[in-house]
MARFI-235245 format. One record per residue (C-alpha): residue in three letters; y, x, z. Coordinates in Angstrom, 3 decimals, always signed. Layout:
// MARFI-235245
<pt code="ala" v="Y" u="X" w="Z"/>
...
// end
This chain:
// MARFI-235245
<pt code="met" v="-31.525" u="+61.579" w="+37.409"/>
<pt code="lys" v="-28.363" u="+60.221" w="+35.802"/>
<pt code="ile" v="-27.396" u="+62.036" w="+32.581"/>
<pt code="gly" v="-24.132" u="+61.474" w="+30.690"/>
<pt code="ile" v="-23.209" u="+62.629" w="+27.176"/>
<pt code="ile" v="-19.631" u="+63.419" w="+26.154"/>
<pt code="thr" v="-19.086" u="+63.634" w="+22.400"/>
<pt code="his" v="-17.176" u="+61.981" w="+19.537"/>
<pt code="his" v="-19.231" u="+58.793" w="+19.680"/>
<pt code="tyr" v="-16.209" u="+56.628" w="+18.831"/>
<pt code="ile" v="-15.655" u="+58.147" w="+15.367"/>
<pt code="lys" v="-16.556" u="+55.754" w="+12.548"/>
<pt code="asn" v="-18.639" u="+58.305" w="+10.693"/>
<pt code="phe" v="-22.342" u="+58.309" w="+9.855"/>
<pt code="gly" v="-22.976" u="+61.834" w="+11.104"/>
<pt code="ala" v="-21.062" u="+61.279" w="+14.351"/>
<pt code="phe" v="-23.051" u="+58.140" w="+15.150"/>
<pt code="leu" v="-26.449" u="+59.524" w="+14.176"/>
<pt code="gln" v="-26.105" u="+62.756" w="+16.139"/>
<pt code="val" v="-25.201" u="+61.021" w="+19.405"/>
<pt code="tyr" v="-27.922" u="+58.426" w="+18.844"/>
<pt code="ala" v="-30.465" u="+61.169" w="+18.124"/>
<pt code="leu" v="-29.502" u="+63.090" w="+21.283"/>
<pt code="gln" v="-29.658" u="+59.910" w="+23.364"/>
<pt code="glu" v="-33.114" u="+59.018" w="+22.041"/>
<pt code="tyr" v="-34.426" u="+62.561" w="+22.378"/>
<pt code="leu" v="-33.336" u="+62.718" w="+26.021"/>
<pt code="lys" v="-34.893" u="+59.308" w="+26.735"/>
<pt code="ser" v="-38.184" u="+60.602" w="+25.364"/>
<pt code="ala" v="-38.024" u="+64.002" w="+27.093"/>
<pt code="phe" v="-36.870" u="+62.621" w="+30.472"/>
<pt code="pro" v="-38.327" u="+59.093" w="+30.714"/>
<pt code="asn" v="-37.532" u="+58.758" w="+34.414"/>
<pt code="ser" v="-33.824" u="+59.473" w="+33.899"/>
<pt code="glu" v="-30.902" u="+57.201" w="+33.041"/>
<pt code="ile" v="-29.179" u="+58.296" w="+29.832"/>
<pt code="phe" v="-25.590" u="+57.196" w="+29.121"/>
<pt code="ile" v="-22.933" u="+57.904" w="+26.519"/>
<pt code="ile" v="-19.744" u="+58.417" w="+28.540"/>
<pt code="asn" v="-17.257" u="+56.090" w="+26.891"/>
<pt code="tyr" v="-14.322" u="+58.487" w="+27.050"/>
<pt code="ile" v="-12.056" u="+58.394" w="+23.999"/>
<pt code="val" v="-9.310" u="+60.641" w="+22.677"/>
<pt code="arg" v="-6.989" u="+57.905" w="+21.400"/>
<pt code="lys" v="-5.098" u="+60.014" w="+18.843"/>
<pt code="his" v="-8.364" u="+61.232" w="+17.324"/>
<pt code="lys" v="-9.742" u="+57.695" w="+17.055"/>
<pt code="ile" v="-6.547" u="+56.283" w="+15.512"/>
<pt code="ile" v="-6.418" u="+59.028" w="+12.862"/>
<pt code="asn" v="-10.068" u="+58.438" w="+11.991"/>
<pt code="ile" v="-9.820" u="+54.647" w="+11.680"/>
<pt code="gly" v="-6.499" u="+54.905" w="+9.847"/>
<pt code="gly" v="-8.265" u="+56.752" w="+7.049"/>
<pt code="tyr" v="-10.269" u="+53.641" w="+6.222"/>
<pt code="phe" v="-7.112" u="+51.711" w="+5.341"/>
<pt code="arg" v="-5.892" u="+54.206" w="+2.756"/>
<pt code="ile" v="-6.591" u="+53.160" w="-0.810"/>
<pt code="ser" v="-7.003" u="+55.379" w="-3.857"/>
<pt code="leu" v="-5.958" u="+53.343" w="-6.885"/>
<pt code="lys" v="-7.531" u="+55.959" w="-9.130"/>
<pt code="asn" v="-10.999" u="+55.972" w="-7.548"/>
<pt code="glu" v="-11.450" u="+52.635" w="-5.789"/>
<pt code="arg" v="-11.935" u="+49.040" w="-6.807"/>
<pt code="leu" v="-10.658" u="+46.083" w="-4.785"/>
<pt code="arg" v="-14.217" u="+45.166" w="-3.820"/>
<pt code="ser" v="-15.066" u="+48.725" w="-2.717"/>
<pt code="tyr" v="-11.869" u="+48.863" w="-0.637"/>
<pt code="phe" v="-12.756" u="+45.680" w="+1.263"/>
<pt code="glu" v="-16.324" u="+46.931" w="+1.732"/>
<pt code="lys" v="-14.846" u="+50.085" w="+3.274"/>
<pt code="ile" v="-12.810" u="+47.994" w="+5.731"/>
<pt code="lys" v="-15.958" u="+46.042" w="+6.664"/>
<pt code="leu" v="-17.682" u="+49.350" w="+7.377"/>
<pt code="ile" v="-15.604" u="+49.702" w="+10.566"/>
<pt code="ser" v="-17.255" u="+46.548" w="+11.944"/>
<pt code="ser" v="-20.675" u="+47.806" w="+10.870"/>
<pt code="phe" v="-20.141" u="+50.947" w="+12.946"/>
<pt code="lys" v="-18.923" u="+48.940" w="+15.936"/>
<pt code="asn" v="-21.986" u="+46.689" w="+15.738"/>
<pt code="ala" v="-24.284" u="+49.725" w="+15.628"/>
<pt code="glu" v="-22.505" u="+51.277" w="+18.627"/>
<pt code="arg" v="-22.888" u="+48.086" w="+20.681"/>
<pt code="lys" v="-26.536" u="+47.655" w="+19.705"/>
<pt code="tyr" v="-27.882" u="+51.192" w="+19.859"/>
<pt code="leu" v="-25.698" u="+53.330" w="+22.150"/>
<pt code="asn" v="-26.006" u="+53.032" w="+25.920"/>
<pt code="leu" v="-22.286" u="+53.235" w="+26.625"/>
<pt code="thr" v="-20.698" u="+53.345" w="+30.056"/>
<pt code="lys" v="-17.670" u="+51.210" w="+30.754"/>
<pt code="arg" v="-14.514" u="+52.578" w="+29.111"/>
<pt code="val" v="-13.046" u="+55.462" w="+31.125"/>
<pt code="tyr" v="-9.615" u="+57.017" w="+30.710"/>
<pt code="ser" v="-9.572" u="+59.987" w="+33.080"/>
<pt code="ile" v="-11.632" u="+62.809" w="+34.534"/>
<pt code="glu" v="-11.553" u="+61.038" w="+37.891"/>
<pt code="glu" v="-13.156" u="+57.932" w="+36.391"/>
<pt code="ile" v="-15.900" u="+60.090" w="+34.855"/>
<pt code="asn" v="-16.542" u="+61.871" w="+38.159"/>
<pt code="asn" v="-16.628" u="+58.558" w="+40.041"/>
<pt code="gln" v="-19.736" u="+57.580" w="+38.050"/>
<pt code="asn" v="-21.663" u="+60.319" w="+39.882"/>
<pt code="phe" v="-23.606" u="+61.908" w="+37.043"/>
<pt code="asp" v="-26.187" u="+64.488" w="+38.063"/>
<pt code="cys" v="-25.918" u="+66.120" w="+34.650"/>
<pt code="ile" v="-23.303" u="+65.972" w="+31.888"/>
<pt code="ile" v="-24.058" u="+67.197" w="+28.366"/>
<pt code="ile" v="-21.105" u="+68.011" w="+26.120"/>
<pt code="gly" v="-21.864" u="+67.979" w="+22.401"/>
<pt code="ser" v="-22.625" u="+68.003" w="+19.622"/>
<pt code="asp" v="-19.982" u="+67.579" w="+16.853"/>
<pt code="glu" v="-16.661" u="+69.480" w="+16.753"/>
<pt code="val" v="-16.000" u="+68.933" w="+20.448"/>
<pt code="trp" v="-14.813" u="+72.554" w="+20.811"/>
<pt code="his" v="-12.323" u="+72.550" w="+17.922"/>
<pt code="tyr" v="-9.358" u="+73.240" w="+20.212"/>
<pt code="glu" v="-6.939" u="+73.603" w="+17.285"/>
<pt code="ser" v="-7.536" u="+70.006" w="+16.131"/>
<pt code="asp" v="-6.216" u="+66.560" w="+17.111"/>
<pt code="ala" v="-9.612" u="+65.764" w="+18.635"/>
<pt code="ile" v="-9.335" u="+68.203" w="+21.499"/>
<pt code="asp" v="-9.177" u="+67.342" w="+25.162"/>
<pt code="pro" v="-9.855" u="+69.739" w="+28.078"/>
<pt code="val" v="-12.673" u="+67.415" w="+29.186"/>
<pt code="lys" v="-14.653" u="+68.563" w="+26.128"/>
<pt code="phe" v="-14.634" u="+72.045" w="+27.681"/>
<pt code="ser" v="-15.817" u="+70.600" w="+31.031"/>
<pt code="leu" v="-12.461" u="+71.131" w="+32.750"/>
<pt code="gly" v="-12.342" u="+69.045" w="+35.934"/>
<pt code="leu" v="-15.887" u="+67.664" w="+35.684"/>
<pt code="lys" v="-17.849" u="+67.731" w="+38.919"/>
<pt code="ala" v="-21.453" u="+67.005" w="+37.946"/>
<pt code="lys" v="-24.125" u="+69.207" w="+39.516"/>
<pt code="asn" v="-25.154" u="+70.479" w="+36.092"/>
<pt code="ile" v="-22.856" u="+70.747" w="+33.047"/>
<pt code="ile" v="-24.498" u="+71.703" w="+29.761"/>
<pt code="ser" v="-23.211" u="+72.232" w="+26.246"/>
<pt code="tyr" v="-25.642" u="+71.120" w="+23.556"/>
<pt code="ala" v="-24.884" u="+72.093" w="+19.950"/>
<pt code="pro" v="-21.065" u="+71.908" w="+20.059"/>
<pt code="ser" v="-19.087" u="+73.152" w="+17.080"/>
<pt code="ser" v="-15.677" u="+74.808" w="+17.214"/>
<pt code="gly" v="-14.841" u="+73.787" w="+13.652"/>
<pt code="ser" v="-12.599" u="+76.391" w="+12.037"/>
<pt code="ile" v="-10.765" u="+77.905" w="+15.017"/>
<pt code="asn" v="-9.084" u="+81.239" w="+14.372"/>
<pt code="leu" v="-10.387" u="+83.704" w="+16.934"/>
<pt code="ser" v="-7.588" u="+86.143" w="+16.142"/>
<pt code="his" v="-5.189" u="+83.643" w="+17.770"/>
<pt code="pro" v="-4.814" u="+83.438" w="+21.571"/>
<pt code="ile" v="-7.536" u="+81.336" w="+23.188"/>
<pt code="pro" v="-6.055" u="+78.608" w="+25.450"/>
<pt code="asp" v="-6.503" u="+79.004" w="+29.197"/>
<pt code="phe" v="-8.289" u="+75.640" w="+29.498"/>
<pt code="val" v="-10.917" u="+76.887" w="+27.036"/>
<pt code="arg" v="-11.531" u="+80.072" w="+29.020"/>
<pt code="glu" v="-11.643" u="+78.246" w="+32.344"/>
<pt code="gly" v="-13.772" u="+75.414" w="+30.994"/>
<pt code="leu" v="-16.390" u="+77.653" w="+29.394"/>
<pt code="ser" v="-16.849" u="+79.420" w="+32.734"/>
<pt code="asn" v="-17.659" u="+76.060" w="+34.314"/>
<pt code="phe" v="-20.812" u="+75.390" w="+32.263"/>
<pt code="ser" v="-24.199" u="+75.806" w="+33.901"/>
<pt code="phe" v="-25.936" u="+76.325" w="+30.535"/>
<pt code="ile" v="-24.391" u="+76.969" w="+27.129"/>
<pt code="ser" v="-25.789" u="+76.431" w="+23.652"/>
<pt code="val" v="-23.954" u="+76.179" w="+20.316"/>
<pt code="arg" v="-24.614" u="+74.875" w="+16.831"/>
<pt code="asp" v="-23.014" u="+77.486" w="+14.592"/>
<pt code="glu" v="-21.948" u="+81.076" w="+14.173"/>
<pt code="leu" v="-18.238" u="+80.650" w="+14.952"/>
<pt code="ser" v="-18.947" u="+78.836" w="+18.221"/>
<pt code="glu" v="-21.352" u="+81.626" w="+19.100"/>
<pt code="lys" v="-18.553" u="+84.148" w="+18.574"/>
<pt code="leu" v="-16.169" u="+82.072" w="+20.734"/>
<pt code="val" v="-18.559" u="+82.117" w="+23.686"/>
<pt code="glu" v="-19.215" u="+85.835" w="+23.263"/>
<pt code="lys" v="-15.492" u="+86.609" w="+23.146"/>
<pt code="val" v="-14.706" u="+84.566" w="+26.271"/>
<pt code="leu" v="-17.819" u="+85.071" w="+28.406"/>
<pt code="gly" v="-19.257" u="+88.306" w="+27.059"/>
<pt code="phe" v="-22.726" u="+87.032" w="+26.150"/>
<pt code="lys" v="-24.348" u="+85.379" w="+23.154"/>
<pt code="ala" v="-24.969" u="+81.646" w="+23.540"/>
<pt code="val" v="-28.284" u="+80.076" w="+22.590"/>
<pt code="arg" v="-28.198" u="+78.724" w="+19.015"/>
<pt code="val" v="-29.777" u="+75.258" w="+18.815"/>
<pt code="leu" v="-30.316" u="+72.555" w="+16.228"/>
<pt code="asp" v="-28.045" u="+69.588" w="+15.674"/>
<pt code="pro" v="-29.673" u="+66.607" w="+17.469"/>
<pt code="thr" v="-30.394" u="+64.869" w="+14.147"/>
<pt code="leu" v="-32.786" u="+67.718" w="+13.302"/>
<pt code="met" v="-34.620" u="+67.097" w="+16.597"/>
<pt code="tyr" v="-35.277" u="+63.385" w="+16.046"/>
<pt code="lys" v="-37.613" u="+61.628" w="+13.628"/>
<pt code="phe" v="-35.700" u="+58.699" w="+12.138"/>
<pt code="pro" v="-38.008" u="+55.717" w="+11.514"/>
<pt code="ile" v="-38.179" u="+54.126" w="+8.072"/>
<pt code="ile" v="-36.041" u="+50.982" w="+7.886"/>
<pt code="glu" v="-37.226" u="+48.001" w="+5.826"/>
<pt code="asp" v="-34.635" u="+45.376" w="+4.856"/>
<pt code="asp" v="-33.295" u="+43.807" w="+1.661"/>
<pt code="phe" v="-30.935" u="+46.723" w="+1.004"/>
<pt code="thr" v="-33.504" u="+49.481" w="+1.506"/>
<pt code="lys" v="-36.157" u="+47.613" w="-0.485"/>
<pt code="arg" v="-33.717" u="+47.469" w="-3.392"/>
<pt code="ile" v="-32.762" u="+51.134" w="-3.350"/>
<pt code="lys" v="-36.409" u="+52.198" w="-3.106"/>
<pt code="lys" v="-36.890" u="+50.733" w="-6.568"/>
<pt code="glu" v="-33.980" u="+52.744" w="-8.001"/>
<pt code="asn" v="-33.861" u="+56.243" w="-9.420"/>
<pt code="tyr" v="-30.523" u="+57.624" w="-8.276"/>
<pt code="phe" v="-28.418" u="+60.694" w="-7.718"/>
<pt code="leu" v="-26.730" u="+60.444" w="-4.300"/>
<pt code="met" v="-23.172" u="+61.574" w="-3.603"/>
<pt code="tyr" v="-21.661" u="+61.955" w="-0.157"/>
<pt code="his" v="-18.089" u="+62.978" w="+0.551"/>
<pt code="cys" v="-17.412" u="+65.488" w="-2.228"/>
<pt code="val" v="-13.645" u="+65.174" w="-1.859"/>
<pt code="gly" v="-11.470" u="+66.669" w="-4.583"/>
<pt code="met" v="-14.289" u="+67.480" w="-6.968"/>
<pt code="pro" v="-12.873" u="+68.739" w="-10.301"/>
<pt code="lys" v="-13.417" u="+66.783" w="-13.487"/>
<pt code="glu" v="-15.475" u="+69.647" w="-14.900"/>
<pt code="leu" v="-18.147" u="+69.158" w="-12.227"/>
<pt code="ile" v="-18.065" u="+65.367" w="-12.428"/>
<pt code="glu" v="-18.792" u="+65.563" w="-16.148"/>
<pt code="lys" v="-21.735" u="+67.915" w="-15.512"/>
<pt code="ile" v="-23.142" u="+65.478" w="-12.943"/>
<pt code="lys" v="-22.748" u="+62.521" w="-15.312"/>
<pt code="ser" v="-24.459" u="+64.444" w="-18.118"/>
<pt code="tyr" v="-27.341" u="+65.454" w="-15.857"/>
<pt code="cys" v="-27.823" u="+61.872" w="-14.636"/>
<pt code="lys" v="-27.736" u="+60.481" w="-18.152"/>
<pt code="arg" v="-30.330" u="+63.021" w="-19.267"/>
<pt code="glu" v="-32.576" u="+62.274" w="-16.272"/>
<pt code="asn" v="-31.962" u="+58.502" w="-16.411"/>
<pt code="leu" v="-30.480" u="+58.435" w="-12.897"/>
<pt code="lys" v="-27.903" u="+56.066" w="-11.508"/>
<pt code="ile" v="-25.125" u="+57.532" w="-9.347"/>
<pt code="tyr" v="-24.667" u="+56.033" w="-5.894"/>
<pt code="gly" v="-22.407" u="+56.917" w="-2.998"/>
<pt code="ala" v="-23.730" u="+57.011" w="+0.568"/>
<pt code="gly" v="-21.241" u="+54.635" w="+2.182"/>
<pt code="glu" v="-18.476" u="+55.479" w="-0.277"/>
<pt code="tyr" v="-17.345" u="+54.740" w="-3.825"/>
<pt code="ala" v="-15.822" u="+56.515" w="-6.823"/>
<pt code="ala" v="-14.940" u="+55.133" w="-10.233"/>
<pt code="tyr" v="-17.875" u="+56.851" w="-11.975"/>
<pt code="tyr" v="-20.551" u="+55.548" w="-9.560"/>
<pt code="ser" v="-23.092" u="+53.066" w="-10.942"/>
<pt code="asp" v="-22.625" u="+50.484" w="-8.190"/>
<pt code="ile" v="-20.803" u="+49.869" w="-4.897"/>
<pt code="thr" v="-22.900" u="+50.980" w="-1.911"/>
<pt code="val" v="-20.226" u="+51.264" w="+0.758"/>
<pt code="asn" v="-20.785" u="+48.914" w="+3.699"/>
<pt code="met" v="-24.058" u="+49.793" w="+5.403"/>
<pt code="ser" v="-25.506" u="+50.587" w="+8.807"/>
<pt code="pro" v="-26.054" u="+54.223" w="+9.809"/>
<pt code="phe" v="-29.803" u="+53.688" w="+9.465"/>
<pt code="gln" v="-29.442" u="+52.290" w="+5.928"/>
<pt code="trp" v="-27.400" u="+55.415" w="+5.192"/>
<pt code="val" v="-30.385" u="+57.508" w="+6.309"/>
<pt code="glu" v="-32.596" u="+55.565" w="+3.894"/>
<pt code="met" v="-30.256" u="+56.376" w="+1.015"/>
<pt code="phe" v="-30.981" u="+60.053" w="+1.657"/>
<pt code="arg" v="-34.697" u="+59.413" w="+2.098"/>
<pt code="asn" v="-35.005" u="+57.733" w="-1.310"/>
<pt code="ala" v="-32.588" u="+59.796" w="-3.433"/>
<pt code="lys" v="-33.894" u="+61.884" w="-6.335"/>
<pt code="phe" v="-31.135" u="+64.483" w="-5.909"/>
<pt code="ile" v="-28.222" u="+64.855" w="-3.477"/>
<pt code="leu" v="-24.757" u="+66.370" w="-3.782"/>
<pt code="ser" v="-22.697" u="+66.408" w="-0.594"/>
<pt code="gly" v="-19.671" u="+68.058" w="+0.933"/>
<pt code="thr" v="-20.393" u="+67.624" w="+4.646"/>
<pt code="phe" v="-22.466" u="+69.172" w="+7.417"/>
<pt code="his" v="-24.595" u="+66.069" w="+7.941"/>
<pt code="gly" v="-24.971" u="+65.568" w="+4.220"/>
<pt code="ala" v="-26.720" u="+68.953" w="+4.222"/>
<pt code="val" v="-28.641" u="+68.146" w="+7.418"/>
<pt code="phe" v="-30.143" u="+64.900" w="+6.117"/>
<pt code="ser" v="-30.970" u="+66.494" w="+2.778"/>
<pt code="ile" v="-32.931" u="+69.102" w="+4.740"/>
<pt code="ile" v="-34.561" u="+66.486" w="+6.991"/>
<pt code="met" v="-35.780" u="+64.584" w="+3.925"/>
<pt code="asn" v="-36.770" u="+67.800" w="+2.088"/>
<pt code="lys" v="-34.595" u="+66.857" w="-0.879"/>
<pt code="asn" v="-33.309" u="+69.015" w="-3.668"/>
<pt code="phe" v="-29.570" u="+69.185" w="-3.047"/>
<pt code="leu" v="-26.316" u="+71.004" w="-3.665"/>
<pt code="met" v="-23.177" u="+71.299" w="-1.567"/>
<pt code="tyr" v="-19.631" u="+71.038" w="-2.920"/>
<pt code="leu" v="-17.182" u="+72.405" w="-0.358"/>
<pt code="thr" v="-13.607" u="+71.151" w="-0.620"/>
<pt code="pro" v="-11.420" u="+74.286" w="-0.758"/>
<pt code="asn" v="-8.798" u="+72.927" w="+1.666"/>
<pt code="asn" v="-11.246" u="+71.816" w="+4.387"/>
<pt code="lys" v="-11.963" u="+75.072" w="+6.185"/>
<pt code="ser" v="-13.623" u="+73.400" w="+9.170"/>
<pt code="arg" v="-16.227" u="+71.649" w="+7.056"/>
<pt code="ser" v="-16.796" u="+74.741" w="+4.942"/>
<pt code="thr" v="-17.359" u="+76.919" w="+8.027"/>
<pt code="lys" v="-19.971" u="+74.561" w="+9.462"/>
<pt code="val" v="-21.886" u="+74.081" w="+6.217"/>
<pt code="arg" v="-21.980" u="+77.788" w="+5.381"/>
<pt code="ser" v="-23.316" u="+78.582" w="+8.847"/>
<pt code="leu" v="-26.034" u="+75.908" w="+8.533"/>
<pt code="leu" v="-27.232" u="+76.956" w="+5.081"/>
<pt code="lys" v="-27.168" u="+80.634" w="+6.039"/>
<pt code="gln" v="-29.331" u="+79.770" w="+9.038"/>
<pt code="phe" v="-31.925" u="+78.153" w="+6.740"/>
<pt code="asp" v="-31.560" u="+80.903" w="+4.111"/>
<pt code="ile" v="-30.414" u="+78.517" w="+1.365"/>
<pt code="ala" v="-26.756" u="+79.532" w="+0.987"/>
<pt code="glu" v="-27.210" u="+79.601" w="-2.806"/>
<pt code="arg" v="-27.057" u="+75.778" w="-2.772"/>
<pt code="ile" v="-23.263" u="+75.919" w="-2.387"/>
<pt code="ile" v="-21.226" u="+75.127" w="-5.501"/>
<pt code="glu" v="-17.731" u="+76.560" w="-5.712"/>
<pt code="glu" v="-15.326" u="+77.604" w="-8.435"/>
<pt code="arg" v="-16.828" u="+81.044" w="-8.977"/>
<pt code="asn" v="-20.309" u="+79.643" w="-9.723"/>
<pt code="tyr" v="-19.683" u="+76.297" w="-11.463"/>
<pt code="phe" v="-21.486" u="+77.708" w="-14.462"/>
<pt code="lys" v="-24.725" u="+77.865" w="-12.416"/>
<pt code="ile" v="-24.884" u="+74.151" w="-11.650"/>
<pt code="glu" v="-27.278" u="+73.280" w="-14.494"/>
<pt code="lys" v="-29.677" u="+75.989" w="-13.334"/>
<pt code="leu" v="-29.394" u="+74.804" w="-9.727"/>
<pt code="phe" v="-30.091" u="+71.200" w="-10.737"/>
<pt code="asn" v="-33.496" u="+72.360" w="-11.923"/>
<pt code="ser" v="-34.282" u="+74.915" w="-9.212"/>
<pt code="lys" v="-36.386" u="+73.879" w="-6.232"/>
<pt code="ile" v="-35.767" u="+74.647" w="-2.571"/>
<pt code="asn" v="-38.599" u="+76.445" w="-0.785"/>
<pt code="tyr" v="-39.147" u="+73.830" w="+1.912"/>
<pt code="glu" v="-42.199" u="+75.586" w="+3.284"/>
<pt code="lys" v="-39.853" u="+78.377" w="+4.349"/>
<pt code="val" v="-37.039" u="+76.017" w="+5.435"/>
<pt code="asn" v="-39.368" u="+73.865" w="+7.523"/>
<pt code="gly" v="-40.824" u="+76.981" w="+9.131"/>
<pt code="ile" v="-37.346" u="+78.083" w="+10.241"/>
<pt code="arg" v="-36.621" u="+74.549" w="+11.449"/>
<pt code="lys" v="-39.832" u="+74.444" w="+13.513"/>
<pt code="ile" v="-39.006" u="+77.700" w="+15.300"/>
<pt code="met" v="-35.475" u="+76.492" w="+16.058"/>
<pt code="glu" v="-36.774" u="+73.088" w="+17.151"/>
<pt code="asn" v="-39.043" u="+74.772" w="+19.702"/>
<pt code="asn" v="-36.151" u="+76.944" w="+20.935"/>
<pt code="ser" v="-33.857" u="+73.915" w="+21.189"/>
<pt code="glu" v="-36.425" u="+71.890" w="+23.082"/>
<pt code="gln" v="-37.007" u="+74.789" w="+25.472"/>
<pt code="phe" v="-33.270" u="+75.098" w="+26.085"/>
<pt code="ile" v="-32.893" u="+71.387" w="+26.898"/>
<pt code="arg" v="-35.930" u="+71.246" w="+29.157"/>
<pt code="asn" v="-34.938" u="+74.408" w="+31.015"/>
<pt code="ala" v="-31.304" u="+73.355" w="+31.423"/>
<pt code="ile" v="-31.939" u="+69.779" w="+32.530"/>
<pt code="gly" v="-35.180" u="+70.541" w="+34.301"/>
<pt code="met" v="-33.321" u="+72.731" w="+36.787"/>
<pt code="ile" v="-32.257" u="+69.613" w="+38.679"/>
<pt code="asn" v="-35.008" u="+67.224" w="+37.612"/>
// end
């Protein structure tokens, strides 16, 4: 059987890479007699906007060295894509996808259903695809407003899926509004895959460090930064960024492979993040963590809130109304026995969904 995956594999982002890699590897393990490909279909505008962000410089928060390390990070992602993702030849149209004669096409995960964003393309809703079996696995619709009219291509495309699963609450509501039934809720692929421990010079060094890890807490107010610095000083922790840099970090840890990024989460003493996959990898590694949600990024906020609600740890979110609780939260522990129990149930449900959906034509 020939299986193709359509997602945002071309985005130079740790979460985007790791989720498509995890899905690829999971499918290879679950269906060893099948050919698994990442369909190399790219939304040009989306890719240009993403890469363009790496060339912006913040004179307030960056150093010249950290800026050049950030530029190098683009090449690090490209190298990882070439080495670890089984990409098809570049395709530019639905016809070129269909000409590759996939038996099964999986769309997801990531925000492939955010039809109000620059990333959207009707292909992500299966429109025009002619595989025997078209499946959605853990797509997210970002922060769409369901009170607005739903585009025709979304309605038509959703009706074309053979099997539908989603990653979050809003996407669940989208499917229910369009198709009249509740989609299966599944785990992000990264929560389905066991990432091996990586040993190299970089990871050996960070294993020896006691550090507080930051990941993409954009726009954090000075009040919170000072509380973090005070906590780290008291606990004798350095402050590192996972593939990023700010002026108050202890060192520059910007240019790394996606798998080195995973190791930064594995070895951190405490984590503060502002992204969906920052939360996911904190959960995977059973770390004590908090989430800072940028007020003007509704899409990210929607995804993170849905995830933490699902694992019954929504109290880990820091926002203006509860800044005063941060010291207490630094010292409170997450009940990972409960979290891991929820994860195990969802992992079994997700595996059953994949095996049932793909197994129909296996």
